[in-house]
NUFI-793397 format. One line per 5 residues: number of its first residue (from 1); for each residue x, y, z of C-alpha. Coordinates in pm, 1 decimal, padded with zeros to 6 digits. Layout:
NUFI-793397
NUM	X Y Z; ...
END
This chain:
NUFI-793397
1	-01348.3 -00232.1 -00616.2; -01109.5 -00033.5 -00397.2; -00757.9 -00165.2 -00348.3; -00766.7 -00104.2 00030.3; -01070.6 -00339.4 00046.5
6	-00879.1 -00637.4 -00101.3; -00587.9 -00847.5 -00028.8; -00319.8 -00945.0 -00274.1; -00300.3 -01301.5 -00396.1; 00044.4 -01387.5 -00541.1
11	00165.7 -01681.4 -00746.3; 00224.4 -01991.9 -00544.9; 00005.1 -01888.1 -00247.5; -00221.9 -02172.0 -00130.3; -00471.0 -02245.9 00135.0
16	-00470.6 -02621.8 00192.6; -00684.9 -02847.5 00417.7; -00489.5 -02896.4 00742.7; -00546.1 -03260.7 00827.5; -00553.6 -03587.7 00633.7
21	-00670.4 -03928.4 00736.8; -00339.7 -04095.1 00659.4; -00384.1 -04390.9 00901.8; -00724.6 -04486.4 00777.0; -00605.5 -04455.6 00412.7
26	-00303.3 -04687.5 00488.7; -00527.1 -04958.0 00646.4; -00776.2 -04938.0 00357.3; -00494.5 -04969.3 00106.7; -00351.9 -05275.3 00287.0
31	-00697.7 -05439.5 00294.9; -00754.4 -05381.1 -00073.2; -00427.0 -05530.6 -00156.9; -00489.5 -05844.3 00048.5; -00839.8 -05900.2 -00088.8
36	-00727.8 -05847.5 -00450.8; -00454.5 -06099.9 -00412.7; -00672.6 -06365.5 -00253.5; -00943.6 -06328.4 -00521.4; -00697.4 -06370.4 -00799.2
41	-00541.9 -06670.5 -00632.9; -00882.1 -06837.8 -00590.1; -00936.2 -06823.9 -00959.3; -00595.5 -06956.5 -01031.3; -00505.5 -06683.2 -01274.1
46	-00251.8 -06441.7 -01141.9; -00280.4 -06223.9 -01448.8; -00661.5 -06186.9 -01423.8; -00797.8 -05848.1 -01304.1; -00966.3 -05820.4 -00975.9
51	-01347.2 -05817.6 -00964.6; -01351.6 -05673.9 -00608.8; -01504.2 -05327.6 -00587.4; -01485.4 -05102.2 -00280.0; -01794.3 -04934.8 -00133.3
56	-01876.3 -04610.7 -00312.8; -01730.0 -04305.1 -00126.4; -01930.6 -04011.1 -00012.2; -01898.7 -03701.5 -00235.8; -01727.6 -03397.0 -00084.9
61	-01940.1 -03184.2 00143.9; -01805.8 -02865.1 -00013.5; -01894.2 -02747.2 -00364.4; -01785.0 -02450.0 -00583.2; -01901.5 -02276.2 -00899.7
66	-01742.0 -02018.3 -01118.4; -02018.9 -01785.2 -01228.7; -01838.9 -01514.3 -01431.0; -01706.7 -01539.3 -01697.4; -01911.8 -01835.1 -01816.7
71	-01739.0 -02154.3 -01924.1; -01576.8 -02117.4 -02267.0; -01683.6 -01755.3 -02294.1; -01534.6 -01550.5 -02571.9; -01495.2 -01167.4 -02624.9
76	-01429.1 -01126.7 -02250.6; -01318.8 -00772.3 -02157.6; -00964.8 -00758.1 -02046.7; -01058.2 -00595.8 -01714.3; -01301.9 -00869.9 -01620.9
81	-01351.3 -00980.6 -01258.0; -01383.8 -01354.9 -01203.5; -01670.3 -01434.7 -00973.0; -01730.7 -01760.2 -00793.6; -01919.8 -01918.8 -00508.5
86	-01814.1 -02183.7 -00260.6; -02063.4 -02376.5 -00036.7; -01995.3 -02561.3 00293.4; -01621.5 -02478.0 00248.2; -01387.1 -02440.6 00536.7
91	-01100.4 -02345.3 00299.6; -01106.0 -02200.8 -00054.7; -00821.3 -02167.2 -00296.6; -00848.8 -01971.8 -00629.3; -00602.8 -01940.3 -00916.1
96	-00615.5 -01779.4 -01257.1; -00359.9 -01895.1 -01506.6; -00276.4 -01794.6 -01877.9; -00236.8 -02034.0 -02167.1; 00130.0 -02093.4 -02065.0
101	00027.5 -02190.8 -01710.1; 00162.6 -01874.9 -01551.8; -00044.1 -01758.8 -01257.7; -00201.2 -01415.8 -01278.3; -00149.7 -01167.2 -00991.2
106	-00458.4 -01007.4 -00852.3; -00675.5 -00919.9 -00554.3; -00927.1 -01135.7 -00386.1; -01221.9 -00952.2 -00214.9; -01214.2 -00975.3 00169.3
111	-01528.4 -01170.4 00170.3; -01412.7 -01393.2 -00114.1; -01608.2 -01454.8 -00426.2; -01440.4 -01204.0 -00656.2; -01097.2 -01198.5 -00799.3
116	-00966.8 -00885.7 -00979.9; -00652.9 -00921.1 -01191.2; -00381.5 -00672.5 -01097.4; -00323.5 -00582.2 -01464.0; -00543.6 -00594.8 -01763.5
121	-00548.5 -00945.0 -01924.6; -00386.2 -00994.1 -02256.8; -00575.7 -00931.7 -02572.8; -00684.9 -01256.6 -02739.2; -00541.5 -01476.4 -02461.9
126	-00723.7 -01781.6 -02309.1; -00729.1 -01813.0 -01931.4; -00822.5 -02085.7 -01689.0; -00993.6 -02008.6 -01355.5; -00984.6 -02273.6 -01088.1
131	-01145.9 -02270.6 -00745.0; -01100.5 -02551.6 -00497.3; -01329.7 -02573.7 -00199.5; -01259.0 -02804.0 00099.8; -01512.1 -02883.3 00368.5
136	-01468.3 -03031.4 00722.0; -01444.9 -03378.1 00565.2; -01115.4 -03276.4 00405.8; -01239.5 -03366.7 00061.1; -01160.2 -03099.7 -00202.7
141	-01410.2 -03006.2 -00469.2; -01263.7 -02831.9 -00777.0; -01434.4 -02626.5 -01049.5; -01257.2 -02507.7 -01351.6; -01361.6 -02256.6 -01633.5
146	-01172.4 -02150.7 -01941.0; -01244.8 -01820.6 -02111.8; -01084.3 -01604.7 -02390.3; -01022.7 -01227.5 -02383.1; -01148.9 -01032.1 -02673.4
151	-00891.8 -00948.6 -02948.9; -00726.2 -00605.3 -02946.7; -00969.5 -00350.9 -03088.3; -00869.3 -00098.3 -03353.7; -00998.6 00198.3 -03148.0
156	-00740.3 00265.5 -02879.3; -00698.5 00588.1 -02685.2; -00350.4 00717.4 -02619.4; -00287.0 00805.8 -02255.4; 00027.4 00999.7 -02163.4
161	00208.0 01210.0 -01912.5; 00494.0 01446.9 -02018.4; 00674.3 01409.6 -01684.6; 00947.0 01146.6 -01684.3; 01112.7 00925.4 -01419.2
166	01347.8 01090.1 -01176.9; 01246.2 01438.5 -01285.8; 01261.3 01704.8 -01002.7; 00979.9 01958.8 -01004.0; 00857.8 02248.1 -00786.3
171	00618.5 02225.4 -00486.9; 00330.8 02348.2 -00703.1; 00351.6 02096.7 -00975.6; 00022.9 01928.0 -01062.4; 00035.7 01575.5 -01196.4
176	-00108.2 01585.3 -01551.1; -00252.0 01289.2 -01753.1; -00370.5 01356.0 -02108.0; -00597.2 01151.1 -02336.3; -00585.7 01133.3 -02703.7
181	-00960.0 01158.4 -02720.3; -01228.4 01336.9 -02515.1; -01360.9 01102.4 -02239.2; -01739.0 01104.1 -02197.8; -01843.8 01202.1 -01843.8
186	-02000.3 00870.1 -01773.6; -01673.9 00683.6 -01826.7; -01446.8 00903.3 -01628.3; -01503.9 00723.5 -01299.7; -01388.9 00400.5 -01458.5
191	-01055.8 00532.5 -01567.8; -01005.9 00730.4 -01244.6; -01048.4 00413.2 -01039.8; -00736.6 00282.7 -01210.1; -00524.4 00576.3 -01139.7
196	-00330.4 00605.7 -00818.7; -00079.3 00838.3 -00646.4; 00159.0 00744.1 -00367.8; 00367.1 01004.4 -00201.0; 00632.2 00973.4 00073.2
201	00569.4 01142.5 00311.8; 00197.2 01083.6 00252.1; -00010.9 01402.5 00165.2; -00381.5 01442.7 00109.1; -00469.0 01502.7 -00257.9
206	-00727.6 01431.7 -00536.7; -00766.9 01395.2 -00911.0; -00955.6 01678.5 -01090.2; -01088.7 01676.1 -01452.9; -00957.5 02002.4 -01602.1
211	-01114.7 01906.4 -01938.6; -01262.8 01604.4 -02120.3; -00901.2 01527.3 -02241.5; -00704.3 01610.2 -01920.4; -00712.9 01503.5 -01560.5
216	-00478.4 01653.8 -01298.0; -00387.3 01573.2 -00938.2; -00266.1 01812.3 -00665.0; -00231.3 01786.2 -00294.6; -00439.9 01997.1 -00057.4
221	-00141.7 02216.7 00015.3; 00177.5 02254.8 -00184.3; 00389.5 01947.7 -00190.3; 00637.1 01906.0 00093.3; 00992.9 01970.5 -00020.2
226	01175.8 01641.0 -00094.5; 00863.4 01439.7 -00138.4; 00890.6 01121.5 -00348.5; 00580.8 01089.4 -00578.5; 00474.5 00781.2 -00780.3
231	00165.1 00784.5 -00986.1; 00027.0 00492.9 -01186.8; -00220.2 00488.7 -01467.8; -00363.4 00144.4 -01557.2; -00561.2 00240.9 -01870.5
236	-00506.7 -00064.4 -02084.8; -00841.1 -00213.2 -02173.4; -01048.8 00035.5 -01990.3; -01370.3 00118.8 -02194.4; -01378.8 00480.1 -02275.4
241	-01702.0 00509.2 -02467.7; -01808.1 00445.5 -02834.0; -01611.8 00130.0 -02869.3; -01280.5 00297.8 -02761.5; -01044.2 00142.7 -02504.8
246	-00737.9 00261.4 -02320.4; -00413.1 00170.8 -02495.0; -00157.1 00118.7 -02228.3; -00043.9 00138.1 -01866.7; 00238.7 00347.1 -01715.1
251	00406.6 00444.6 -01390.2; 00597.8 00764.8 -01334.1; 00832.5 00834.8 -01034.6; 00927.9 01193.3 -00968.9; 01073.3 01398.8 -00677.6
256	00971.4 01735.7 -00541.3; 01258.5 01982.6 -00509.2; 01310.4 02256.5 -00244.7; 01022.5 02479.1 -00167.3; 01079.6 02786.1 -00382.3
261	00776.2 03030.0 -00363.8; 00757.1 03367.4 -00529.7; 00505.7 03637.6 -00420.9; 00456.2 03962.4 -00616.3; 00278.5 04263.9 -00460.2
266	00156.5 04522.4 -00713.6; 00127.9 04794.8 -00447.9; 00500.4 04765.1 -00360.2; 00624.5 04649.5 -00704.8; 00836.6 04389.1 -00534.7
271	00873.6 04012.8 -00538.9; 00951.2 03824.5 -00225.3; 01127.2 03486.7 -00274.0; 01084.9 03229.8 -00000.3; 01302.5 02912.7 00002.1
276	01218.0 02629.7 00236.2; 01006.4 02871.1 00449.0; 01268.2 03149.8 00471.8; 01267.2 03473.9 00277.9; 01593.8 03480.6 00079.3
281	01555.6 03762.2 -00161.6; 01347.8 04073.4 -00256.8; 01336.9 04166.5 -00621.6; 01213.3 04496.2 -00781.6; 00955.2 04430.5 -01053.1
286	00747.9 04614.9 -01320.4; 00415.6 04454.1 -01404.6; 00164.7 04511.3 -01687.2; 00055.9 04860.8 -01756.8; -00319.1 04956.4 -01723.5
291	-00395.8 04870.6 -02092.5; -00221.9 04523.6 -02053.7; -00235.4 04438.8 -01683.6; -00071.4 04132.9 -01524.8; -00307.0 03855.2 -01390.1
296	-00359.9 03831.3 -01020.5; -00364.1 03480.6 -00892.1; -00143.9 03175.9 -00826.6; 00042.3 03034.3 -01119.9; 00332.0 02794.9 -01160.4
301	00634.8 02790.4 -01389.5; 00529.6 02600.0 -01699.5; 00850.7 02613.3 -01903.5; 01191.1 02787.3 -01891.6; 01362.5 02949.5 -02199.1
306	01719.6 03081.6 -02155.5; 01682.5 03283.5 -02474.4; 01368.8 03340.9 -02683.3; 01200.3 03602.6 -02900.2; 00862.2 03766.3 -02821.3
311	00676.9 03845.4 -03142.3; 00336.1 04018.4 -03110.9; 00332.9 04193.0 -03448.6; 00078.9 03968.2 -03593.2; -00136.9 03974.7 -03275.5
316	-00121.2 04344.6 -03201.0; -00040.0 04502.9 -03531.9; 00249.9 04734.7 -03625.0; 00161.6 05011.5 -03381.3; 00129.6 04813.0 -03060.3
321	00320.8 04492.8 -03161.2; 00691.2 04430.4 -03114.0; 00956.3 04179.7 -03174.2; 01208.3 04157.3 -02896.5; 01483.7 03919.3 -02788.6
326	01429.3 03797.5 -02428.5; 01662.1 03643.0 -02171.3; 01571.4 03421.8 -01874.8; 01203.2 03376.1 -01966.4; 00980.9 03155.5 -01748.3
331	00629.8 03098.2 -01883.7; 00334.2 03145.0 -01638.2; 00028.8 03142.8 -01868.5; -00068.9 03018.2 -02213.9; -00171.2 03371.8 -02289.7
336	00190.4 03486.7 -02284.4; 00267.9 03611.4 -01922.3; 00625.5 03534.6 -01826.7; 00880.8 03629.2 -01564.3; 01171.9 03756.4 -01771.1
341	01475.8 03987.3 -01764.9; 01392.1 04334.0 -01903.4; 01696.9 04556.7 -01894.5; 01505.6 04831.1 -02086.3; 01270.5 04876.5 -01789.2
346	01518.5 04860.3 -01499.9; 01460.9 05227.7 -01430.0; 01093.2 05171.3 -01376.7; 01121.5 04844.0 -01183.3; 00993.7 04888.4 -00827.2
351	00796.6 05202.8 -00906.8; 00604.4 05190.4 -01239.6; 00420.6 04923.3 -01437.4; 00530.3 04930.1 -01805.3; 00509.6 04579.6 -01931.6
356	00255.9 04408.1 -02160.5; 00151.1 04178.8 -01871.5; 00482.2 04006.6 -01788.5; 00673.3 04023.6 -01460.8; 00977.9 04230.8 -01562.6
361	01296.8 04195.2 -01354.6; 01655.6 04315.1 -01392.6; 01906.8 04115.0 -01596.9; 02089.2 04005.6 -01280.3; 01768.9 03909.6 -01095.3
366	01636.3 03728.0 -01407.7; 01960.4 03522.0 -01414.3; 01934.6 03450.2 -01043.0; 01566.2 03339.8 -01064.6; 01640.7 03126.4 -01372.4
371	01917.2 02936.8 -01191.0; 01705.4 02867.0 -00886.9; 01359.1 02780.3 -01021.5; 01209.7 02463.2 -01150.8; 00903.6 02378.1 -01355.1
376	00616.7 02371.0 -01103.6; 00749.3 02637.4 -00869.0; 00459.4 02873.5 -00771.9; 00418.1 03241.2 -00806.8; 00127.4 03445.8 -00669.6
381	00058.7 03798.2 -00807.9; -00151.6 04032.5 -00593.5; -00340.1 04355.4 -00651.7; -00362.2 04393.4 -01023.9; -00658.2 04502.9 -01228.4
386	-00718.6 04162.2 -01387.6; -00792.4 03822.1 -01228.1; -00619.0 03509.5 -01349.9; -00847.1 03313.3 -01592.7; -00887.6 02951.4 -01498.0
391	-00731.6 02731.9 -01751.2; -00480.6 03004.0 -01867.0; -00182.2 02794.9 -01759.0; -00169.2 02544.8 -01477.9; -00408.8 02721.9 -01259.5
396	-00487.0 02434.2 -01025.6; -00376.3 02645.7 -00719.8; -00607.7 02925.4 -00804.7; -00902.9 02689.6 -00725.6; -01017.6 02650.4 -00376.5
401	-00983.9 02302.0 -00228.6; -01355.2 02262.8 -00195.6; -01405.1 02343.3 -00565.7; -01108.1 02128.3 -00681.6; -01257.6 01824.3 -00513.1
406	-01583.4 01871.6 -00708.1; -01374.5 01800.3 -01027.0; -01323.3 01443.1 -00929.4; -01540.3 01180.3 -01095.0; -01534.9 00970.5 -00778.0
411	-01665.2 01058.5 -00433.1; -01386.3 01214.6 -00220.7; -01315.1 01088.4 00122.5; -01124.5 01349.6 00334.0; -00813.8 01228.0 00513.5
416	-00858.2 01158.6 00886.9
END
């Protein structure tokens, strides 16, 4: 059930019958009082009950039935939708309350008949669903069902995102949600329906399953500088296959920093840095030599290390391997491609490729880049002998928009 097809029902909201027959009720009450007194007096016993009985009232025209969950149902899933029907009703009121009497927030379908809780219901809790239908006779008819949610299962899947509230990231940063267990393909649409992204200003984007354990979100184009992004994952209680359920819900609020885009051209051995749409610096570079070429494609900064050590002795052996201290390192791929300061190659930067696949820059330029970049800032390398392998880093921007959309488990509707 899509959120934009529903309306929010909040605690205390009610839809009541508009008119009451107060005058008729008052006259009837007075008549009953008079008749009762006279009857008692005729029998001479003021403490005797009245034997007068009023004519039977007509039942309400409207009726209502709660169809799902059934009355007194147990083992109800925490994401259950309450379904009900109302017949001959001009007004219908629905509430769902927990065992303490607190009303549950949720959404009522536009055409009525279905109520979906905003959040997963509590494990093991008993709830009461109440629907009141009122017809044109102003007589309410009320139906009530109680049901109990299943107890918390032992098989819960951890769902997480490493980004934290108020973090500032680059314009190329994908939103990444990870699962502690592979999610079967047939269950991915269920969890994706309970994931949402809000951006201010609004920008078109989509979720994409990068693997059975990871889903990512990116806009159609780079985020606009200064965008506020909030993403919510409501995984608690979502069935994830083989008796597993989502463990928890979370919301993350981040901000997109200035637009800081790096472009490297192998033919010129230069990097052009653009900030907020304006070229601000040109940097000489040395890329990977022919035996270890740099990858051509669009990557983003994954992590930043002020000082580190590159050790390839075990991987490449004593003849080709090395162990070197590195300054101002910024990771681009899981395979080990970085932007980093390389004072030993400053003489070749701008003219010859001598690295093992990294983007080598001078010590001064490495320091400047390190001071200005953020995780998620994009870099595009052009014209090398090797294409970037998908999945070797956050390669979301190396996928066309048409292909990226295909990674969604739900049908994609383009923005107008």
